[in-house]
mmJSON file of the N, C-alpha and C atoms, coordinates in Angstrom:
{"data_MODEL":{"atom_site":{
"group_PDB":["ATOM","ATOM","ATOM","ATOM","ATOM","ATOM","ATOM","ATOM","ATOM","ATOM","ATOM","ATOM","ATOM","ATOM","ATOM","ATOM","ATOM","ATOM","ATOM","ATOM","ATOM","ATOM","ATOM","ATOM","ATOM","ATOM","ATOM","ATOM","ATOM","ATOM","ATOM","ATOM","ATOM","ATOM","ATOM","ATOM","ATOM","ATOM","ATOM","ATOM","ATOM","ATOM","ATOM","ATOM","ATOM","ATOM","ATOM","ATOM","ATOM","ATOM","ATOM","ATOM","ATOM","ATOM","ATOM","ATOM","ATOM","ATOM","ATOM","ATOM","ATOM","ATOM","ATOM","ATOM","ATOM","ATOM","ATOM","ATOM","ATOM","ATOM","ATOM","ATOM","ATOM","ATOM","ATOM","ATOM","ATOM","ATOM","ATOM","ATOM","ATOM","ATOM","ATOM","ATOM","ATOM","ATOM","ATOM","ATOM","ATOM","ATOM","ATOM","ATOM","ATOM","ATOM","ATOM","ATOM","ATOM","ATOM","ATOM","ATOM","ATOM","ATOM","ATOM","ATOM","ATOM","ATOM","ATOM","ATOM","ATOM","ATOM","ATOM","ATOM","ATOM","ATOM","ATOM","ATOM","ATOM","ATOM","ATOM","ATOM","ATOM","ATOM","ATOM","ATOM","ATOM","ATOM","ATOM","ATOM","ATOM","ATOM","ATOM","ATOM","ATOM","ATOM","ATOM","ATOM","ATOM","ATOM","ATOM","ATOM","ATOM","ATOM","ATOM","ATOM","ATOM","ATOM","ATOM","ATOM","ATOM","ATOM","ATOM","ATOM","ATOM","ATOM","ATOM","ATOM","ATOM","ATOM","ATOM","ATOM","ATOM","ATOM","ATOM","ATOM","ATOM","ATOM","ATOM","ATOM","ATOM","ATOM","ATOM","ATOM","ATOM","ATOM","ATOM","ATOM","ATOM","ATOM","ATOM","ATOM","ATOM","ATOM","ATOM","ATOM","ATOM","ATOM","ATOM","ATOM","ATOM","ATOM","ATOM","ATOM","ATOM","ATOM","ATOM","ATOM","ATOM","ATOM","ATOM","ATOM","ATOM","ATOM","ATOM","ATOM","ATOM","ATOM","ATOM","ATOM","ATOM","ATOM","ATOM","ATOM","ATOM","ATOM","ATOM","ATOM","ATOM","ATOM","ATOM","ATOM","ATOM","ATOM","ATOM","ATOM","ATOM","ATOM","ATOM","ATOM"],
"id":[1,2,3,4,5,6,7,8,9,10,11,12,13,14,15,16,17,18,19,20,21,22,23,24,25,26,27,28,29,30,31,32,33,34,35,36,37,38,39,40,41,42,43,44,45,46,47,48,49,50,51,52,53,54,55,56,57,58,59,60,61,62,63,64,65,66,67,68,69,70,71,72,73,74,75,76,77,78,79,80,81,82,83,84,85,86,87,88,89,90,91,92,93,94,95,96,97,98,99,100,101,102,103,104,105,106,107,108,109,110,111,112,113,114,115,116,117,118,119,120,121,122,123,124,125,126,127,128,129,130,131,132,133,134,135,136,137,138,139,140,141,142,143,144,145,146,147,148,149,150,151,152,153,154,155,156,157,158,159,160,161,162,163,164,165,166,167,168,169,170,171,172,173,174,175,176,177,178,179,180,181,182,183,184,185,186,187,188,189,190,191,192,193,194,195,196,197,198,199,200,201,202,203,204,205,206,207,208,209,210,211,212,213,214,215,216,217,218,219,220,221,222,223,224,225,226,227,228],
"type_symbol":["N","C","C","N","C","C","N","C","C","N","C","C","N","C","C","N","C","C","N","C","C","N","C","C","N","C","C","N","C","C","N","C","C","N","C","C","N","C","C","N","C","C","N","C","C","N","C","C","N","C","C","N","C","C","N","C","C","N","C","C","N","C","C","N","C","C","N","C","C","N","C","C","N","C","C","N","C","C","N","C","C","N","C","C","N","C","C","N","C","C","N","C","C","N","C","C","N","C","C","N","C","C","N","C","C","N","C","C","N","C","C","N","C","C","N","C","C","N","C","C","N","C","C","N","C","C","N","C","C","N","C","C","N","C","C","N","C","C","N","C","C","N","C","C","N","C","C","N","C","C","N","C","C","N","C","C","N","C","C","N","C","C","N","C","C","N","C","C","N","C","C","N","C","C","N","C","C","N","C","C","N","C","C","N","C","C","N","C","C","N","C","C","N","C","C","N","C","C","N","C","C","N","C","C","N","C","C","N","C","C","N","C","C","N","C","C","N","C","C","N","C","C","N","C","C","N","C","C"],
"label_atom_id":["N","CA","C","N","CA","C","N","CA","C","N","CA","C","N","CA","C","N","CA","C","N","CA","C","N","CA","C","N","CA","C","N","CA","C","N","CA","C","N","CA","C","N","CA","C","N","CA","C","N","CA","C","N","CA","C","N","CA","C","N","CA","C","N","CA","C","N","CA","C","N","CA","C","N","CA","C","N","CA","C","N","CA","C","N","CA","C","N","CA","C","N","CA","C","N","CA","C","N","CA","C","N","CA","C","N","CA","C","N","CA","C","N","CA","C","N","CA","C","N","CA","C","N","CA","C","N","CA","C","N","CA","C","N","CA","C","N","CA","C","N","CA","C","N","CA","C","N","CA","C","N","CA","C","N","CA","C","N","CA","C","N","CA","C","N","CA","C","N","CA","C","N","CA","C","N","CA","C","N","CA","C","N","CA","C","N","CA","C","N","CA","C","N","CA","C","N","CA","C","N","CA","C","N","CA","C","N","CA","C","N","CA","C","N","CA","C","N","CA","C","N","CA","C","N","CA","C","N","CA","C","N","CA","C","N","CA","C","N","CA","C","N","CA","C","N","CA","C","N","CA","C","N","CA","C","N","CA","C","N","CA","C","N","CA","C"],
"label_alt_id":[null,null,null,null,null,null,null,null,null,null,null,null,null,null,null,null,null,null,null,null,null,null,null,null,null,null,null,null,null,null,null,null,null,null,null,null,null,null,null,null,null,null,null,null,null,null,null,null,null,null,null,null,null,null,null,null,null,null,null,null,null,null,null,null,null,null,null,null,null,null,null,null,null,null,null,null,null,null,null,null,null,null,null,null,null,null,null,null,null,null,null,null,null,null,null,null,null,null,null,null,null,null,null,null,null,null,null,null,null,null,null,null,null,null,null,null,null,null,null,null,null,null,null,null,null,null,null,null,null,null,null,null,null,null,null,null,null,null,null,null,null,null,null,null,null,null,null,null,null,null,null,null,null,null,null,null,null,null,null,null,null,null,null,null,null,null,null,null,null,null,null,null,null,null,null,null,null,null,null,null,null,null,null,null,null,null,null,null,null,null,null,null,null,null,null,null,null,null,null,null,null,null,null,null,null,null,null,null,null,null,null,null,null,null,null,null,null,null,null,null,null,null,null,null,null,null,null,null],
"label_comp_id":["UNK","UNK","UNK","UNK","UNK","UNK","UNK","UNK","UNK","UNK","UNK","UNK","UNK","UNK","UNK","UNK","UNK","UNK","UNK","UNK","UNK","UNK","UNK","UNK","UNK","UNK","UNK","UNK","UNK","UNK","UNK","UNK","UNK","UNK","UNK","UNK","UNK","UNK","UNK","UNK","UNK","UNK","UNK","UNK","UNK","UNK","UNK","UNK","UNK","UNK","UNK","UNK","UNK","UNK","UNK","UNK","UNK","UNK","UNK","UNK","UNK","UNK","UNK","UNK","UNK","UNK","UNK","UNK","UNK","UNK","UNK","UNK","UNK","UNK","UNK","UNK","UNK","UNK","UNK","UNK","UNK","UNK","UNK","UNK","UNK","UNK","UNK","UNK","UNK","UNK","UNK","UNK","UNK","UNK","UNK","UNK","UNK","UNK","UNK","UNK","UNK","UNK","UNK","UNK","UNK","UNK","UNK","UNK","UNK","UNK","UNK","UNK","UNK","UNK","UNK","UNK","UNK","UNK","UNK","UNK","UNK","UNK","UNK","UNK","UNK","UNK","UNK","UNK","UNK","UNK","UNK","UNK","UNK","UNK","UNK","UNK","UNK","UNK","UNK","UNK","UNK","UNK","UNK","UNK","UNK","UNK","UNK","UNK","UNK","UNK","UNK","UNK","UNK","UNK","UNK","UNK","UNK","UNK","UNK","UNK","UNK","UNK","UNK","UNK","UNK","UNK","UNK","UNK","UNK","UNK","UNK","UNK","UNK","UNK","UNK","UNK","UNK","UNK","UNK","UNK","UNK","UNK","UNK","UNK","UNK","UNK","UNK","UNK","UNK","UNK","UNK","UNK","UNK","UNK","UNK","UNK","UNK","UNK","UNK","UNK","UNK","UNK","UNK","UNK","UNK","UNK","UNK","UNK","UNK","UNK","UNK","UNK","UNK","UNK","UNK","UNK","UNK","UNK","UNK","UNK","UNK","UNK","UNK","UNK","UNK","UNK","UNK","UNK"],
"label_asym_id":["A","A","A","A","A","A","A","A","A","A","A","A","A","A","A","A","A","A","A","A","A","A","A","A","A","A","A","A","A","A","A","A","A","A","A","A","A","A","A","A","A","A","A","A","A","A","A","A","A","A","A","A","A","A","A","A","A","A","A","A","A","A","A","A","A","A","A","A","A","A","A","A","A","A","A","A","A","A","A","A","A","A","A","A","A","A","A","A","A","A","A","A","A","A","A","A","A","A","A","A","A","A","A","A","A","A","A","A","A","A","A","A","A","A","A","A","A","A","A","A","A","A","A","A","A","A","A","A","A","A","A","A","A","A","A","A","A","A","A","A","A","A","A","A","A","A","A","A","A","A","A","A","A","A","A","A","A","A","A","A","A","A","A","A","A","A","A","A","A","A","A","A","A","A","A","A","A","A","A","A","A","A","A","A","A","A","A","A","A","A","A","A","A","A","A","A","A","A","A","A","A","A","A","A","A","A","A","A","A","A","A","A","A","A","A","A","A","A","A","A","A","A","A","A","A","A","A","A"],
"label_entity_id":["1","1","1","1","1","1","1","1","1","1","1","1","1","1","1","1","1","1","1","1","1","1","1","1","1","1","1","1","1","1","1","1","1","1","1","1","1","1","1","1","1","1","1","1","1","1","1","1","1","1","1","1","1","1","1","1","1","1","1","1","1","1","1","1","1","1","1","1","1","1","1","1","1","1","1","1","1","1","1","1","1","1","1","1","1","1","1","1","1","1","1","1","1","1","1","1","1","1","1","1","1","1","1","1","1","1","1","1","1","1","1","1","1","1","1","1","1","1","1","1","1","1","1","1","1","1","1","1","1","1","1","1","1","1","1","1","1","1","1","1","1","1","1","1","1","1","1","1","1","1","1","1","1","1","1","1","1","1","1","1","1","1","1","1","1","1","1","1","1","1","1","1","1","1","1","1","1","1","1","1","1","1","1","1","1","1","1","1","1","1","1","1","1","1","1","1","1","1","1","1","1","1","1","1","1","1","1","1","1","1","1","1","1","1","1","1","1","1","1","1","1","1","1","1","1","1","1","1"],
"label_seq_id":[1,1,1,2,2,2,3,3,3,4,4,4,5,5,5,6,6,6,7,7,7,8,8,8,9,9,9,10,10,10,11,11,11,12,12,12,13,13,13,14,14,14,15,15,15,16,16,16,17,17,17,18,18,18,19,19,19,20,20,20,21,21,21,22,22,22,23,23,23,24,24,24,25,25,25,26,26,26,27,27,27,28,28,28,29,29,29,30,30,30,31,31,31,32,32,32,33,33,33,34,34,34,35,35,35,36,36,36,37,37,37,38,38,38,39,39,39,40,40,40,41,41,41,42,42,42,43,43,43,44,44,44,45,45,45,46,46,46,47,47,47,48,48,48,49,49,49,50,50,50,51,51,51,52,52,52,53,53,53,54,54,54,55,55,55,56,56,56,57,57,57,58,58,58,59,59,59,60,60,60,61,61,61,62,62,62,63,63,63,64,64,64,65,65,65,66,66,66,67,67,67,68,68,68,69,69,69,70,70,70,71,71,71,72,72,72,73,73,73,74,74,74,75,75,75,76,76,76],
"pdbx_PDB_ins_code":[null,null,null,null,null,null,null,null,null,null,null,null,null,null,null,null,null,null,null,null,null,null,null,null,null,null,null,null,null,null,null,null,null,null,null,null,null,null,null,null,null,null,null,null,null,null,null,null,null,null,null,null,null,null,null,null,null,null,null,null,null,null,null,null,null,null,null,null,null,null,null,null,null,null,null,null,null,null,null,null,null,null,null,null,null,null,null,null,null,null,null,null,null,null,null,null,null,null,null,null,null,null,null,null,null,null,null,null,null,null,null,null,null,null,null,null,null,null,null,null,null,null,null,null,null,null,null,null,null,null,null,null,null,null,null,null,null,null,null,null,null,null,null,null,null,null,null,null,null,null,null,null,null,null,null,null,null,null,null,null,null,null,null,null,null,null,null,null,null,null,null,null,null,null,null,null,null,null,null,null,null,null,null,null,null,null,null,null,null,null,null,null,null,null,null,null,null,null,null,null,null,null,null,null,null,null,null,null,null,null,null,null,null,null,null,null,null,null,null,null,null,null,null,null,null,null,null,null],
"Cartn_x":[0.844,0.0,0.894,0.572,1.355,1.094,2.113,1.949,1.097,0.135,-0.695,-0.003,0.198,0.818,-0.111,0.456,-0.333,0.02,-0.951,-0.745,0.321,1.337,2.369,1.792,0.71,0.097,-0.596,-0.998,-1.667,-0.767,0.382,1.304,1.986,1.703,2.198,3.72,4.402,5.874,6.417,5.615,6.061,5.477,4.738,4.114,5.131,4.78,5.584,4.828,5.508,4.823,3.588,3.611,2.466,1.262,1.383,0.269,-0.736,-0.404,-1.322,-1.434,-2.651,-2.845,-4.165,-4.298,-5.517,-6.344,-7.657,-8.615,-9.602,-9.925,-10.923,-12.322,-13.213,-14.614,-15.179,-15.788,-16.33,-17.549,-18.132,-19.322,-18.98,-18.029,-17.759,-16.296,-15.393,-13.983,-13.159,-13.763,-13.04,-11.989,-10.809,-9.765,-9.972,-9.863,-10.04,-8.78,-8.217,-7.028,-7.432,-6.829,-7.028,-5.727,-5.859,-4.765,-5.076,-4.064,-4.273,-5.275,-5.508,-6.438,-7.819,-8.077,-9.406,-10.355,-11.441,-12.358,-13.141,-13.488,-14.227,-14.137,-14.494,-14.64,-15.877,-16.417,-17.524,-16.945,-17.248,-16.758,-17.29,-16.393,-16.788,-17.538,-17.483,-18.165,-19.581,-19.757,-21.061,-21.668,-20.984,-21.455,-21.545,-20.872,-20.813,-19.881,-20.276,-19.418,-18.481,-17.184,-16.165,-15.42,-15.38,-14.636,-13.168,-12.323,-10.886,-10.551,-10.054,-9.761,-8.521,-7.72,-6.476,-6.51,-7.643,-7.671,-7.416,-6.621,-6.28,-6.44,-7.496,-7.726,-7.618,-6.755,-6.541,-6.08,-5.453,-4.979,-6.151,-7.35,-8.528,-8.854,-8.369,-8.632,-7.87,-6.731,-5.915,-5.592,-5.725,-5.315,-6.339,-5.854,-6.761,-7.363,-6.834,-7.354,-8.2,-8.541,-9.255,-10.588,-11.322,-12.61,-12.458,-11.422,-11.198,-10.686,-9.821,-9.138,-10.023,-10.463,-11.22,-12.615,-13.321,-14.688,-14.672,-13.707,-13.615,-13.416,-12.57,-12.336,-13.567,-14.247,-15.412,-16.593,-16.635,-17.753,-17.601,-16.403,-16.177,-17.022],
"Cartn_y":[-1.175,0.0,1.244,2.197,3.419,4.307,5.054,6.002,7.175,7.535,8.699,9.934,10.936,12.16,12.858,13.431,14.149,15.622,16.417,17.847,18.108,18.922,19.198,19.816,20.566,21.172,20.169,19.037,18.014,16.823,16.772,15.674,15.896,15.024,15.203,15.165,14.68,14.698,16.119,17.085,18.466,19.341,18.755,19.537,19.956,21.01,21.526,21.232,21.282,20.996,21.869,23.098,23.997,23.665,22.694,22.286,21.39,21.001,20.267,21.096,21.441,22.39,22.122,22.664,22.516,23.789,23.605,24.711,24.413,25.409,25.228,25.408,24.537,24.648,25.926,26.785,28.031,27.81,26.624,26.334,25.779,24.824,24.16,24.229,24.68,24.79,23.538,22.47,21.24,21.497,20.887,21.045,20.029,20.519,19.682,19.803,18.65,18.652,18.81,19.772,19.979,19.727,19.152,19.098,20.174,20.743,21.928,21.738,20.505,20.276,19.807,19.768,19.398,20.585,20.437,21.568,21.883,20.842,21.042,19.777,19.92,18.787,19.008,17.937,18.01,17.779,18.685,18.568,17.271,16.511,15.231,15.411,16.607,16.855,17.391,18.35,19.016,18.96,18.304,18.134,19.427,20.482,21.705,21.488,21.951,21.855,23.054,22.767,23.819,23.801,24.954,25.088,25.344,24.866,25.054,26.521,27.222,28.641,28.921,27.897,28.094,27.466,26.919,26.239,27.248,26.83,27.692,26.864,27.141,26.418,27.368,28.364,29.328,28.68,27.518,26.817,26.398,26.293,25.869,26.861,28.086,29.1,28.829,28.156,27.978,26.525,25.604,24.223,23.475,22.797,22.08,20.832,20.406,19.234,19.597,20.862,21.325,20.612,20.354,19.682,18.298,17.57,16.246,16.306,17.254,17.351,17.983,19.194,19.945,19.368,19.174,18.657,17.266,16.45,15.104,15.118,16.003,16.106,16.613,17.594,18.161,17.202,16.276,15.343,14.174,13.983,12.859,13.022],
"Cartn_z":[0.0,0.0,0.0,-0.823,-0.908,0.303,0.702,1.803,1.358,2.163,1.867,2.442,1.621,2.096,3.069,4.087,5.075,5.015,5.36,5.46,6.523,6.224,7.232,8.509,8.388,9.563,10.461,9.906,10.705,11.005,10.382,10.617,11.964,12.92,14.281,14.388,13.368,13.395,13.402,12.926,12.841,13.953,14.873,15.938,16.985,17.709,18.808,20.109,21.247,22.525,22.762,22.31,22.531,21.64,20.76,19.906,20.641,21.874,22.744,24.017,24.395,25.505,26.209,27.401,28.196,28.144,28.144,28.167,29.292,30.084,31.142,30.565,30.956,30.548,31.167,30.355,30.888,31.793,31.727,32.52,33.907,33.968,35.245,35.69,34.812,35.178,34.954,34.476,34.186,33.104,33.254,32.235,31.122,29.887,28.706,27.859,27.471,26.632,25.168,24.514,23.085,22.349,21.18,20.224,19.207,18.603,17.776,16.647,16.224,15.118,15.565,16.882,17.386,17.217,16.468,16.309,17.577,18.344,19.592,20.435,21.708,22.621,23.46,23.98,24.927,26.316,27.233,28.599,29.208,29.806,30.398,31.714,32.276,33.55,33.372,32.434,32.326,30.92,29.987,28.603,27.788,28.222,27.441,26.249,25.074,23.887,23.898,23.855,23.885,22.573,21.927,20.667,20.97,20.095,20.242,20.002,21.023,20.855,20.008,19.759,18.992,17.606,17.196,15.897,14.778,13.827,12.694,11.427,10.699,9.442,8.248,8.388,7.314,6.02,6.125,4.932,4.048,4.62,3.852,2.739,2.869,1.84,0.551,0.635,-0.561,-0.906,0.022,-0.226,-1.081,-2.111,-3.012,-2.369,-1.218,-0.528,0.693,0.838,2.03,2.226,1.145,1.283,1.913,1.512,2.053,3.493,3.749,5.029,6.101,5.89,6.903,7.072,6.014,6.092,6.705,6.331,6.871,8.376,8.879,10.31,11.032,10.477,11.149,11.168,10.202,10.139,11.116,11.666,12.608,13.844],
"occupancy":[1.0,1.0,1.0,1.0,1.0,1.0,1.0,1.0,1.0,1.0,1.0,1.0,1.0,1.0,1.0,1.0,1.0,1.0,1.0,1.0,1.0,1.0,1.0,1.0,1.0,1.0,1.0,1.0,1.0,1.0,1.0,1.0,1.0,1.0,1.0,1.0,1.0,1.0,1.0,1.0,1.0,1.0,1.0,1.0,1.0,1.0,1.0,1.0,1.0,1.0,1.0,1.0,1.0,1.0,1.0,1.0,1.0,1.0,1.0,1.0,1.0,1.0,1.0,1.0,1.0,1.0,1.0,1.0,1.0,1.0,1.0,1.0,1.0,1.0,1.0,1.0,1.0,1.0,1.0,1.0,1.0,1.0,1.0,1.0,1.0,1.0,1.0,1.0,1.0,1.0,1.0,1.0,1.0,1.0,1.0,1.0,1.0,1.0,1.0,1.0,1.0,1.0,1.0,1.0,1.0,1.0,1.0,1.0,1.0,1.0,1.0,1.0,1.0,1.0,1.0,1.0,1.0,1.0,1.0,1.0,1.0,1.0,1.0,1.0,1.0,1.0,1.0,1.0,1.0,1.0,1.0,1.0,1.0,1.0,1.0,1.0,1.0,1.0,1.0,1.0,1.0,1.0,1.0,1.0,1.0,1.0,1.0,1.0,1.0,1.0,1.0,1.0,1.0,1.0,1.0,1.0,1.0,1.0,1.0,1.0,1.0,1.0,1.0,1.0,1.0,1.0,1.0,1.0,1.0,1.0,1.0,1.0,1.0,1.0,1.0,1.0,1.0,1.0,1.0,1.0,1.0,1.0,1.0,1.0,1.0,1.0,1.0,1.0,1.0,1.0,1.0,1.0,1.0,1.0,1.0,1.0,1.0,1.0,1.0,1.0,1.0,1.0,1.0,1.0,1.0,1.0,1.0,1.0,1.0,1.0,1.0,1.0,1.0,1.0,1.0,1.0,1.0,1.0,1.0,1.0,1.0,1.0,1.0,1.0,1.0,1.0,1.0,1.0],
"B_iso_or_equiv":[0.0,0.0,0.0,0.0,0.0,0.0,0.0,0.0,0.0,0.0,0.0,0.0,0.0,0.0,0.0,0.0,0.0,0.0,0.0,0.0,0.0,0.0,0.0,0.0,0.0,0.0,0.0,0.0,0.0,0.0,0.0,0.0,0.0,0.0,0.0,0.0,0.0,0.0,0.0,0.0,0.0,0.0,0.0,0.0,0.0,0.0,0.0,0.0,0.0,0.0,0.0,0.0,0.0,0.0,0.0,0.0,0.0,0.0,0.0,0.0,0.0,0.0,0.0,0.0,0.0,0.0,0.0,0.0,0.0,0.0,0.0,0.0,0.0,0.0,0.0,0.0,0.0,0.0,0.0,0.0,0.0,0.0,0.0,0.0,0.0,0.0,0.0,0.0,0.0,0.0,0.0,0.0,0.0,0.0,0.0,0.0,0.0,0.0,0.0,0.0,0.0,0.0,0.0,0.0,0.0,0.0,0.0,0.0,0.0,0.0,0.0,0.0,0.0,0.0,0.0,0.0,0.0,0.0,0.0,0.0,0.0,0.0,0.0,0.0,0.0,0.0,0.0,0.0,0.0,0.0,0.0,0.0,0.0,0.0,0.0,0.0,0.0,0.0,0.0,0.0,0.0,0.0,0.0,0.0,0.0,0.0,0.0,0.0,0.0,0.0,0.0,0.0,0.0,0.0,0.0,0.0,0.0,0.0,0.0,0.0,0.0,0.0,0.0,0.0,0.0,0.0,0.0,0.0,0.0,0.0,0.0,0.0,0.0,0.0,0.0,0.0,0.0,0.0,0.0,0.0,0.0,0.0,0.0,0.0,0.0,0.0,0.0,0.0,0.0,0.0,0.0,0.0,0.0,0.0,0.0,0.0,0.0,0.0,0.0,0.0,0.0,0.0,0.0,0.0,0.0,0.0,0.0,0.0,0.0,0.0,0.0,0.0,0.0,0.0,0.0,0.0,0.0,0.0,0.0,0.0,0.0,0.0,0.0,0.0,0.0,0.0,0.0,0.0],
"pdbx_formal_charge":[null,null,null,null,null,null,null,null,null,null,null,null,null,null,null,null,null,null,null,null,null,null,null,null,null,null,null,null,null,null,null,null,null,null,null,null,null,null,null,null,null,null,null,null,null,null,null,null,null,null,null,null,null,null,null,null,null,null,null,null,null,null,null,null,null,null,null,null,null,null,null,null,null,null,null,null,null,null,null,null,null,null,null,null,null,null,null,null,null,null,null,null,null,null,null,null,null,null,null,null,null,null,null,null,null,null,null,null,null,null,null,null,null,null,null,null,null,null,null,null,null,null,null,null,null,null,null,null,null,null,null,null,null,null,null,null,null,null,null,null,null,null,null,null,null,null,null,null,null,null,null,null,null,null,null,null,null,null,null,null,null,null,null,null,null,null,null,null,null,null,null,null,null,null,null,null,null,null,null,null,null,null,null,null,null,null,null,null,null,null,null,null,null,null,null,null,null,null,null,null,null,null,null,null,null,null,null,null,null,null,null,null,null,null,null,null,null,null,null,null,null,null,null,null,null,null,null,null],
"auth_seq_id":[1,1,1,2,2,2,3,3,3,4,4,4,5,5,5,6,6,6,7,7,7,8,8,8,9,9,9,10,10,10,11,11,11,12,12,12,13,13,13,14,14,14,15,15,15,16,16,16,17,17,17,18,18,18,19,19,19,20,20,20,21,21,21,22,22,22,23,23,23,24,24,24,25,25,25,26,26,26,27,27,27,28,28,28,29,29,29,30,30,30,31,31,31,32,32,32,33,33,33,34,34,34,35,35,35,36,36,36,37,37,37,38,38,38,39,39,39,40,40,40,41,41,41,42,42,42,43,43,43,44,44,44,45,45,45,46,46,46,47,47,47,48,48,48,49,49,49,50,50,50,51,51,51,52,52,52,53,53,53,54,54,54,55,55,55,56,56,56,57,57,57,58,58,58,59,59,59,60,60,60,61,61,61,62,62,62,63,63,63,64,64,64,65,65,65,66,66,66,67,67,67,68,68,68,69,69,69,70,70,70,71,71,71,72,72,72,73,73,73,74,74,74,75,75,75,76,76,76],
"auth_comp_id":["UNK","UNK","UNK","UNK","UNK","UNK","UNK","UNK","UNK","UNK","UNK","UNK","UNK","UNK","UNK","UNK","UNK","UNK","UNK","UNK","UNK","UNK","UNK","UNK","UNK","UNK","UNK","UNK","UNK","UNK","UNK","UNK","UNK","UNK","UNK","UNK","UNK","UNK","UNK","UNK","UNK","UNK","UNK","UNK","UNK","UNK","UNK","UNK","UNK","UNK","UNK","UNK","UNK","UNK","UNK","UNK","UNK","UNK","UNK","UNK","UNK","UNK","UNK","UNK","UNK","UNK","UNK","UNK","UNK","UNK","UNK","UNK","UNK","UNK","UNK","UNK","UNK","UNK","UNK","UNK","UNK","UNK","UNK","UNK","UNK","UNK","UNK","UNK","UNK","UNK","UNK","UNK","UNK","UNK","UNK","UNK","UNK","UNK","UNK","UNK","UNK","UNK","UNK","UNK","UNK","UNK","UNK","UNK","UNK","UNK","UNK","UNK","UNK","UNK","UNK","UNK","UNK","UNK","UNK","UNK","UNK","UNK","UNK","UNK","UNK","UNK","UNK","UNK","UNK","UNK","UNK","UNK","UNK","UNK","UNK","UNK","UNK","UNK","UNK","UNK","UNK","UNK","UNK","UNK","UNK","UNK","UNK","UNK","UNK","UNK","UNK","UNK","UNK","UNK","UNK","UNK","UNK","UNK","UNK","UNK","UNK","UNK","UNK","UNK","UNK","UNK","UNK","UNK","UNK","UNK","UNK","UNK","UNK","UNK","UNK","UNK","UNK","UNK","UNK","UNK","UNK","UNK","UNK","UNK","UNK","UNK","UNK","UNK","UNK","UNK","UNK","UNK","UNK","UNK","UNK","UNK","UNK","UNK","UNK","UNK","UNK","UNK","UNK","UNK","UNK","UNK","UNK","UNK","UNK","UNK","UNK","UNK","UNK","UNK","UNK","UNK","UNK","UNK","UNK","UNK","UNK","UNK","UNK","UNK","UNK","UNK","UNK","UNK"],
"auth_asym_id":["A","A","A","A","A","A","A","A","A","A","A","A","A","A","A","A","A","A","A","A","A","A","A","A","A","A","A","A","A","A","A","A","A","A","A","A","A","A","A","A","A","A","A","A","A","A","A","A","A","A","A","A","A","A","A","A","A","A","A","A","A","A","A","A","A","A","A","A","A","A","A","A","A","A","A","A","A","A","A","A","A","A","A","A","A","A","A","A","A","A","A","A","A","A","A","A","A","A","A","A","A","A","A","A","A","A","A","A","A","A","A","A","A","A","A","A","A","A","A","A","A","A","A","A","A","A","A","A","A","A","A","A","A","A","A","A","A","A","A","A","A","A","A","A","A","A","A","A","A","A","A","A","A","A","A","A","A","A","A","A","A","A","A","A","A","A","A","A","A","A","A","A","A","A","A","A","A","A","A","A","A","A","A","A","A","A","A","A","A","A","A","A","A","A","A","A","A","A","A","A","A","A","A","A","A","A","A","A","A","A","A","A","A","A","A","A","A","A","A","A","A","A","A","A","A","A","A","A"],
"auth_atom_id":["N","CA","C","N","CA","C","N","CA","C","N","CA","C","N","CA","C","N","CA","C","N","CA","C","N","CA","C","N","CA","C","N","CA","C","N","CA","C","N","CA","C","N","CA","C","N","CA","C","N","CA","C","N","CA","C","N","CA","C","N","CA","C","N","CA","C","N","CA","C","N","CA","C","N","CA","C","N","CA","C","N","CA","C","N","CA","C","N","CA","C","N","CA","C","N","CA","C","N","CA","C","N","CA","C","N","CA","C","N","CA","C","N","CA","C","N","CA","C","N","CA","C","N","CA","C","N","CA","C","N","CA","C","N","CA","C","N","CA","C","N","CA","C","N","CA","C","N","CA","C","N","CA","C","N","CA","C","N","CA","C","N","CA","C","N","CA","C","N","CA","C","N","CA","C","N","CA","C","N","CA","C","N","CA","C","N","CA","C","N","CA","C","N","CA","C","N","CA","C","N","CA","C","N","CA","C","N","CA","C","N","CA","C","N","CA","C","N","CA","C","N","CA","C","N","CA","C","N","CA","C","N","CA","C","N","CA","C","N","CA","C","N","CA","C","N","CA","C","N","CA","C","N","CA","C","N","CA","C","N","CA","C","N","CA","C"],
"pdbx_PDB_model_num":[1,1,1,1,1,1,1,1,1,1,1,1,1,1,1,1,1,1,1,1,1,1,1,1,1,1,1,1,1,1,1,1,1,1,1,1,1,1,1,1,1,1,1,1,1,1,1,1,1,1,1,1,1,1,1,1,1,1,1,1,1,1,1,1,1,1,1,1,1,1,1,1,1,1,1,1,1,1,1,1,1,1,1,1,1,1,1,1,1,1,1,1,1,1,1,1,1,1,1,1,1,1,1,1,1,1,1,1,1,1,1,1,1,1,1,1,1,1,1,1,1,1,1,1,1,1,1,1,1,1,1,1,1,1,1,1,1,1,1,1,1,1,1,1,1,1,1,1,1,1,1,1,1,1,1,1,1,1,1,1,1,1,1,1,1,1,1,1,1,1,1,1,1,1,1,1,1,1,1,1,1,1,1,1,1,1,1,1,1,1,1,1,1,1,1,1,1,1,1,1,1,1,1,1,1,1,1,1,1,1,1,1,1,1,1,1,1,1,1,1,1,1,1,1,1,1,1,1]
}}}
């Protein structure tokens, strides 16, 4: 099977330590771990949906694979 090329922005081999971070739930204060490409998480304590405050999908404006990459991630 051929290797599928990955977007350098999503390829974890190129990530930095700050690309994984904690965010406090604004409703209950529970800490939620985000990875830089997570669009949102549901708080495990109070079920509040928290959007990733650091997500950057600016590449979707110019990348020819954005429909496959961004839409696919958001549909999960």
